C-alpha positions in Angstrom: 150.5 68.6 -35.2 152.5 69.3 -32.1 150.2 68.0 -29.4 151.0 65.8 -26.4 149.1 62.7 -27.4 149.5 61.2 -23.9 147.7 64.3 -22.6 144.9 63.7 -25.2 144.6 60.1 -24.2 144.5 61.0 -20.5 141.9 63.8 -21.1 138.8 63.3 -18.9 135.6 62.2 -20.5 132.3 63.9 -19.6 130.5 62.2 -16.8 127.7 59.9 -17.9 129.2 59.1 -21.3 127.7 56.0 -23.0 131.0 54.0 -22.6 131.3 54.7 -18.9 134.9 55.8 -19.6 136.9 58.1 -17.4 139.4 59.2 -20.1 139.7 59.2 -23.9 142.1 56.3 -23.6 139.4 54.3 -21.7 136.8 55.3 -24.2 138.9 54.1 -27.2 139.6 50.8 -25.4 135.9 50.3 -24.7 135.1 51.1 -28.4 137.7 48.6 -29.6 136.5 46.0 -27.1 132.9 46.5 -28.3 134.0 46.1 -31.9 135.8 42.9 -31.1 133.0 41.5 -29.0 130.3 42.2 -31.7 132.5 41.4 -34.7 130.4 41.7 -37.9 127.3 42.7 -35.8 129.1 45.9 -34.6 126.9 48.9 -35.1 129.1 51.9 -36.0 126.1 54.2 -35.7 125.3 53.1 -32.2 128.3 51.2 -30.6 127.2 52.0 -27.1 123.4 52.2 -27.8 123.1 55.8 -28.8 123.8 57.7 -32.0 126.1 60.7 -31.9 128.6 58.8 -29.8 131.5 60.9 -31.2 130.0 63.9 -29.4 131.3 62.5 -26.0 134.8 62.6 -27.3 134.4 66.0 -28.9 133.1 67.4 -25.6 136.2 66.0 -23.8 138.5 67.6 -26.4 136.7 71.0 -26.2 136.7 71.0 -22.4 140.3 69.8 -22.3 141.3 72.7 -24.6 142.5 70.5 -27.4 140.1 71.8 -30.1 137.9 74.9 -30.5 134.2 74.4 -29.9 131.4 75.0 -27.6 129.3 73.0 -25.1 126.0 74.3 -23.9 125.1 75.1 -20.2 123.9 71.5 -19.7 127.2 70.0 -21.0 125.9 69.0 -24.4 128.0 69.3 -27.6 127.1 72.3 -29.8 129.9 72.6 -32.3 133.6 72.1 -32.8 136.2 71.7 -35.6 135.3 68.1 -36.2 138.1 67.6 -38.8 140.7 68.8 -36.3 139.2 66.6 -33.5 139.0 63.6 -35.8 142.6 64.1 -36.9 143.7 64.4 -33.2 141.9 61.2 -32.2 143.4 59.4 -35.2 146.8 60.4 -34.1 146.0 59.4 -30.5 144.9 56.0 -31.6 148.2 55.5 -33.4 150.0 56.5 -30.2 148.3 53.7 -28.2 
């Protein structure tokens, strides 16, 4: 994978995301902070109160041009190469 991981981490998140994050970096930090705060009570299905939380990151990656996919006219996630997006985020996490 030859992607600028700093650019991925600095990629803008969609407005109104459940974490209130401005960038993917901020989102990952909020996710880790929530895990630490909740400890064994952490809910992986709904870390910020809603299910489908990964979609916010997928939308950012699609709009940022990092993965192929589509977002509907209202800005909601439709589809993307989730395996590629997950691998990219895993690499970005290692780059933190």
